[in-house]
C-alpha positions in Angstrom: -0.1 0.2 -0.1 1.6 3.4 -0.7 1.2 6.2 1.2 -1.2 8.0 -1.2 -3.4 5.2 -0.6 -3.2 5.3 3.6 -3.7 8.6 4.1 -7.2 8.6 1.9 -7.9 5.1 4.4 -7.2 7.6 7.2 -8.8 10.4 6.3 -12.1 8.3 6.2 -11.2 6.5 8.8 -11.3 10.2 10.4 -14.2 11.2 8.8 -16.3 7.6 10.3 -15.1 8.4 13.4 -14.0 11.4 14.7 -17.0 13.0 12.9 -19.4 11.2 13.4 -22.8 13.7 15.3 -22.7 13.2 18.7 -23.8 10.3 20.9 -27.3 10.6 22.3 -26.6 9.5 25.5 -24.9 13.0 25.6 -27.4 14.9 23.6 -30.0 17.3 25.9 -34.2 16.4 25.1 -36.4 19.4 25.5 -40.4 18.6 26.2 -43.5 19.6 26.9 -45.7 18.2 29.7 -49.6 18.8 30.1 -51.5 17.6 32.8 -55.2 17.1 33.6 -56.7 20.5 35.5 -55.3 22.3 32.3 -51.3 22.9 33.7 -48.4 22.9 32.0 -44.3 22.2 32.3 -41.2 22.1 30.6 -38.4 19.6 31.3 -34.5 19.8 29.6 -33.2 16.5 30.5 -29.6 13.7 29.4 -28.6 11.4 31.2 -27.5 12.6 33.8 -29.6 16.0 35.0 -33.1 17.6 34.6 -34.2 21.2 34.3 -37.8 21.7 35.1 -39.7 25.3 34.5 -43.0 25.1 36.0 -44.9 28.5 37.1 -42.1 30.8 36.9 -39.6 28.9 39.1 -37.0 26.5 37.6 -36.2 23.2 39.6 -32.2 21.9 39.0 -32.4 17.5 39.1 -30.2 15.1 39.1 -30.8 11.4 38.2 -31.5 9.6 41.3 -32.4 5.3 40.2 -35.8 4.3 39.8 -37.2 0.8 39.7 -40.4 3.0 37.1 -39.2 5.3 34.3 -36.5 8.2 34.5 -36.3 9.5 38.0 -35.0 13.4 38.9 -34.8 14.8 42.2 -33.1 17.2 44.0 -33.9 18.7 47.9 -38.0 18.9 47.9 -38.9 17.9 44.3 -39.1 15.2 41.6 -39.6 14.1 38.5 -40.3 10.9 36.9 -41.0 10.3 33.0 -42.4 6.8 31.9 -42.6 7.3 27.7 -44.7 9.5 26.8 -46.4 10.3 30.3 -44.7 12.1 33.8 -45.0 13.0 36.8 -43.3 16.3 38.9 -43.8 17.1 42.8 -43.0 19.4 44.9 -43.3 20.6 48.7 -45.6 23.6 46.9 -47.4 21.4 43.6 -48.6 18.6 44.5 -51.3 18.4 41.3 -49.1 17.5 38.2 -49.7 14.7 37.7 -51.4 12.4 35.1 -48.8 14.7 32.2 -48.8 13.6 28.9 -45.6 14.5 26.4 -47.1 17.6 23.8 -47.5 16.6 20.8 -45.5 19.2 18.5 
């Protein structure tokens, strides 16, 4: 194999490996959840944390182990996401259940 063939082979390998799209595990996902009673909240989440925006407040949550869905929590707030359904509870917000991801 000559030097030109090696260079082309290396360039092709770098293109496939080094220039691929970022892993889905690292990319953030945004969603709005509409709940019974006309309430709604938005969520930005990734594999490690979630930010919930509700009633002009922001809640920063960390991912925790869960036997059901994906759970994020911090002192006084929890979010559980299972498929297109979600439950968000804080010390002040107790009625954000039966929430489904809004389809745009």
